[in-house]
Each structure stands twice: as C-alpha cells, then as structure tokens.
C-alpha positions in Angstrom: 92.2 70.5 187.0 95.1 71.5 184.6 98.6 71.7 185.9 99.7 75.3 185.6 103.3 74.0 185.1 102.4 72.3 181.8 103.3 74.5 178.8 100.4 76.0 176.9 101.2 74.1 173.7 101.0 70.8 175.6 97.8 71.8 177.4 95.9 72.6 174.1 97.4 69.7 172.2 97.3 69.5 168.4 93.6 69.8 167.8 90.7 71.9 169.1 87.0 72.3 168.4 85.9 75.8 167.2 82.2 76.4 167.9 79.6 79.1 167.9 77.0 76.7 169.0 78.7 76.1 172.4 78.5 79.8 173.1 74.7 79.7 173.5 73.2 81.8 176.3 70.0 79.8 176.4 69.7 78.5 180.0 67.5 75.7 178.9 70.4 74.3 176.9 73.0 74.4 179.7 73.0 70.7 180.3 73.3 69.9 176.6 76.2 72.3 176.2 78.0 71.0 179.2 77.6 67.4 178.1 78.9 68.2 174.7 82.0 69.9 176.1 82.7 66.9 178.3 82.4 64.6 175.3 84.8 66.8 173.3 87.3 66.4 176.2 86.9 62.6 176.2 87.3 62.5 172.4 90.7 64.0 172.8 90.3 67.6 171.7 92.6 69.8 173.7 90.7 73.0 173.4 87.3 74.5 172.8 87.3 77.8 171.0 84.1 79.9 171.4 83.2 82.1 168.4 81.1 85.2 168.0 82.5 87.7 170.6 82.7 85.3 173.5 83.7 86.3 177.0 84.5 84.6 180.4 80.7 84.3 181.0 80.5 81.9 178.1 83.7 80.0 178.9 83.2 79.5 182.6 80.3 77.0 182.6 82.1 74.8 180.0 85.2 74.9 182.1 83.2 73.9 185.2 81.7 71.0 183.3 85.0 69.5 182.3 88.3 68.5 183.9 91.2 69.6 181.8 90.2 70.9 178.4 91.3 74.6 177.7 88.5 77.0 176.7 89.4 80.1 174.8 87.5 83.0 173.3 87.7 83.3 169.5 87.4 86.1 169.8 86.5 88.6 172.5 85.9 91.9 170.6 88.0 94.6 172.3 85.6 97.3 171.2 82.6 95.7 172.9 84.0 94.9 176.3 86.2 97.1 178.5 89.6 95.7 179.5 88.7 96.0 183.2 85.7 93.7 182.7 87.8 91.3 180.7 90.4 91.2 183.5 87.8 90.7 186.2 86.2 87.8 184.3 89.6 86.2 183.7 90.5 86.6 187.4 87.3 84.9 188.5 87.7 81.9 186.2 91.4 81.6 186.8 90.9 81.5 190.6 88.4 78.6 190.3 90.1 76.8 187.5 93.8 77.7 187.0 95.2 77.4 183.5 91.9 76.5 181.9 90.8 79.8 180.4 92.6 81.5 177.5 91.5 85.0 176.6 91.5 85.3 172.8 91.3 89.0 171.7 90.5 90.6 168.4 89.9 94.0 166.8 86.9 92.9 164.7 86.3 94.7 161.4 85.6 98.3 160.3 82.1 97.6 158.8 81.0 95.9 162.1 82.2 98.5 164.6 81.1 102.1 165.1 83.9 104.6 165.2 86.5 101.9 164.2 89.9 103.6 164.2 93.5 102.6 164.6 93.0 99.0 165.5 96.6 98.2 166.2 96.9 101.1 168.7 93.6 100.1 170.2 94.9 96.5 170.8 98.2 97.7 172.4 96.2 100.0 174.7 93.9 97.1 175.7 96.9 94.9 176.4 98.4 97.7 178.5 95.3 97.7 180.6 95.3 93.9 181.0 98.9 94.1 182.1 98.0 96.6 184.8 95.1 94.4 185.9 97.3 91.3 186.3 96.3 89.3 183.2 99.6 87.7 182.2 100.7 87.6 178.6 100.7 83.8 178.7 97.0 83.8 179.4 96.0 85.6 176.2 96.2 85.1 172.5 95.5 87.4 169.5 93.3 86.9 166.4 96.1 88.1 164.2 96.2 88.2 160.4 98.6 90.9 159.3 102.4 91.0 160.0 102.2 93.7 162.7 99.5 92.0 164.7 101.2 88.7 164.4 104.4 90.2 165.7 102.5 91.7 168.6 101.0 88.3 169.3 104.5 87.0 170.0 105.6 90.0 172.0 102.6 90.7 174.1 100.6 87.5 174.2 101.1 83.7 174.2 100.7 83.6 170.5 98.2 83.9 167.6 94.8 82.3 166.6 94.4 83.4 163.0 91.0 82.8 161.5 90.1 81.9 157.9 93.7 81.3 156.7 95.7 79.0 154.5 98.8 76.9 155.2 100.8 79.6 153.3 99.6 82.1 155.9 100.5 79.7 158.7 104.0 79.4 157.3 104.4 83.1 157.2 102.9 83.5 160.7 105.4 80.9 162.0 108.3 82.8 160.6 107.1 86.1 162.2 106.3 84.6 165.6 109.4 82.4 165.8 109.3 78.9 167.4 108.1 79.8 170.9 104.6 81.3 170.7 101.5 79.3 170.1 100.2 79.3 166.5 96.7 78.0 166.3 95.0 78.6 163.0 91.3 77.9 162.5 90.2 75.6 159.7 86.7 74.9 158.5 85.8 71.3 157.9 83.0 70.0 155.6 82.5 66.2 156.0 81.1 65.9 152.5 82.7 64.0 149.5 80.6 65.4 146.7 82.5 68.5 145.4 79.4 70.4 144.3 77.7 70.0 147.7 80.8 70.6 149.7 81.7 73.8 147.9 78.2 75.0 148.0 78.1 74.6 151.8 81.5 76.3 152.0 80.4 79.3 149.9 77.3 79.7 152.2 79.7 79.9 155.2 82.2 82.2 153.4 79.8 84.8 152.1 79.8 87.0 155.1 83.6 87.0 155.4 84.0 88.1 151.8 82.4 91.4 152.8 85.0 92.1 155.5 88.2 93.8 154.4 90.5 92.3 157.0 89.9 88.9 155.4 89.8 89.9 151.8 93.0 92.0 152.1 94.7 89.0 153.7 93.7 86.8 150.8 95.0 89.3 148.4 98.3 89.5 150.3 98.7 85.8 149.9 98.3 85.5 146.1 94.6 85.4 145.5 93.0 87.8 143.1 89.8 89.9 143.0 88.4 87.2 140.7 89.0 84.6 143.4 86.9 86.7 145.8 84.0 87.2 143.4 80.7 85.2 143.1 81.1 83.5 146.5 84.8 82.6 146.0 86.6 80.6 143.4 87.1 76.9 143.7 90.8 77.7 144.4 89.9 79.9 147.3 87.4 77.4 148.7 89.8 74.5 148.5 92.5 76.6 150.2 90.5 77.7 153.3 88.2 74.6 153.8 88.9 71.0 154.3 86.4 68.8 152.6 86.2 65.4 151.0 86.7 61.9 152.3 88.5 61.2 155.6 92.0 60.8 154.0 91.6 64.1 152.1 90.5 66.0 155.2 93.2 64.5 157.4 95.8 65.5 154.7 94.5 69.0 154.6 94.6 69.4 158.4 98.2 68.0 158.3 99.3 70.8 155.9 98.6 73.3 158.6 100.8 71.5 161.1 103.5 71.0 158.4 103.4 74.7 157.8 104.2 75.5 161.4 100.9 75.4 163.2 101.1 74.0 166.7 97.3 73.4 167.1 94.5 73.5 164.6 91.1 74.8 165.7 88.6 72.8 163.6 85.2 74.3 162.9 82.8 71.7 161.6 80.2 73.0 159.1 77.0 71.0 158.4 74.6 73.5 156.9 72.2 72.7 159.8 70.6 75.3 162.0 73.2 77.3 163.8 72.2 76.1 167.3 72.4 72.4 166.4 75.5 70.9 167.9 77.5 68.9 165.4 78.2 66.1 167.8 78.2 63.3 165.4 80.6 65.2 163.1 82.9 66.0 166.1 83.0 62.2 166.7 83.8 61.4 163.1 86.5 64.1 163.0 88.1 62.8 166.3 88.3 59.3 164.9 90.4 60.4 161.9 92.7 62.5 164.1 93.8 59.6 166.2 
C-alpha cells in the first residue's frame, strides 16, 4: 500500500510504462494483465499509464494486483464519462487503495467527438464538478498541450501529462507550470537500431495522430512546418517525438526530457506487433537501461 504522505513525484518516480494493452477488457486475459503489472512494479517502473479513454474500471484490477505502483488514466475522455461517474469510480478505488489511482483527464479532439465545443471551458466545468464531489486536485492530472491547459494543470490539478511531445515542449511546459506540479511527458520508444525499420514503425504509429489538429497545431507551435507533417512525418519530426536506436541512444533521448524539466517520463514501447500483445520482453530491456 502506498503511503499517502509520500509526495506524488516520489510515488511515481522517474519512469512509467504507458500502455494500451494493459487496458484490455477481456476477462480471459485478467491473469496475464495482472501478472504483467506486478512485473512492471518489480522492474522499477513507478507508474502505469493506461491509454485509450481509460477509467477507474480499467485501473482498479491492476492496482489490486500490485503493492505500490501508481496507475493513471491517460486519458479519461471528459466527453465520454460524466464527472459524477468519474468521482464515484475514484472514491471506490481510493477507499480500497489510497494514493494509488491518478485520474488523468483530457478533452480529446474535435474530429473524434460529436458536438465538440469550447474544450477549455468544458474542462474547467468538469473540474468544478470533481471538486464538488470530493476528488482532490492532487489526485488528478491533465493531458495538456497548449499554454492555457498547461497553466490550468498547475492551478487545478497535480500537474500535466502531455502526449506526443518534444523536449522543447517539456521545457516550455516546465516554465508555465513552475517547479511544483508534476510534469510527466509521454515518449514512444522503438527498440530498433536500423533507421529505416525504426522510422517505418514510428510512422505507422504516428499516422493517426497527424490527422488530429491538437497535435499538429502543437507541432507547428514548436517550430515544425507543414512539410514536416506531410507523408507520414519527416525524419526530423520522427526523431524528435520517438526514441529509437541502440540502448545508449534511447537512454540519452529519455534523459533529454528530464533535462528539459520533466519529472517523470511515461514510456510507450512500440513493437509493431498486434495491439493486444504485451511487450513484456521490451519492458524488461527498457528497465535494464534505466537503472
């Protein structure tokens, strides 16, 4: 059980594992998922971040199968779950496992949400409802990219969990947040040394995100051009938002996010395998170079 007196940054540590696979709702895979979560804890990861609109229902079993690792949603889509439901789920998990569940919230993207409108106002309204329901600010983080949402992350939450960003974005985010709030950028990792294969796998993973204006606008704000966003992404863009290569190169790339001001880096391992296949061997390899 986590000690609620331990600060959040210390509880999550410097590295976490970001995973869509661990979010699976297939009951036949429950044992496999719980075993993998327990191994991530033993490998030294401080947090598990569950992708693809995850909720307390996805986090709770993994928390129950482990002893201390923090499990966060990355992210819970505020358009798809009412704040009252989010608060009730949080209260249930928090009661059973204090300080183990972190509610990561996001506003998603216009092309993916019907009647998408005024996302910043929608987030502030959602946070107001969570306040009223007793979900403390230090139990939630925001998937923030732009300056306004980053500022809100520091004022109304425990910090920010930016997705698909560069060290330069991390440095700007740190400046906006100040020193106190948690800054936990996500970074995609390809354990492949061949540049052609590594970048091809990266482009496959990036393709969907290049159709979403929140990400493309963020890239443009940080010095990339329309040419960088074309044809699956330029090598410059790929190399900025993915860590690939040998172990030294990957470690150095991860380090740049800490040097830019990140407290914690959420590492998403990409293998090109079927989405449901847990990258357990890759998690082990990655853990060995983070020691």
